[in-house]
Each structure stands twice: as C-alpha cells, then as structure tokens.
N, C-alpha and C positions, 0 to 999 in steps of 0.2 A: 343432530348434535346428541350426544350421549351425556347424559346427566345422572349423577350419583351423589349420595351424601356421604360414601366412602372415604375417609381423609386419606388413605395410603393411596388410594386411586388418583383422588386429586393433586396429592404431592406428587406423584409420579409424573402426572400430566403437567404440573407445574413446572417440573424439572425437565420435562421433554421441551417445554415451550422455551424456556432458559437456554437449553441447549442449542436450539434451533437459532436464536437470537445470537448467541455468542458465534455460532458458525458462521452467520452472516456477518458480523462485526470482524471476525477475523479474516475472511474473505476481501470485505473491504480494505482492512489495514494493509494486506499482503497486496492488494491493487494498487493503492497508494503506494507503497513501499516500492514497488518496482516501476512505477511511472516516475518516482522522485530518483531513483537511480538511474535510470535512462536519461532523465533530465539533466541531473548530476554529470552523468558522462559525456552528454553534448556540451556541455558549458565547459567541462575541461579541454575536451577538442577544440571548440572556437577558441579559448584562451590560448592555447599551445598553438592553434595556427596565426592566430595573432602575434603572438610573441615571435615566431618564425618569420612572420613576414616584416616586424619592427627589425629585426636582426638583419634581413636582407637589405632594407633599406638604408641602414646605417653602413652597412658595408660597402653598397655602392654609392654612398654620400647622397 
C-alpha cells in the first residue's frame, strides 16, 4: 500500500474511496428498486386476476 503525508493525495484517496462506496450504495438501491417494482407489478397482476375471478363468480351465481 502507498503511504504519504501529502494532504492533497490523502484527500484525493479519501474522495475516491467515498465515490466507490457511493457507487456501491447506488447500485444496491437500484437493485432494490427494480425488485420492488417487479414485486408491485406481480402484486397488481394477482389483485387484478382475483377481481376478475370474483366478477366471474358473481356473474355465474
């Protein structure tokens, strides 16, 4: 590992580490968002299908 007392280099290294952490966080948030949207779409589809079946049952007595 590279060691230095130069504050500018240390600052840049810190910013780079922060950027990498933020990139990972954003990636995780994006993945969770996509999974949430997929889950919501599947839930809406199931609700719609359930309502359709209920309507058919009412029509058929």
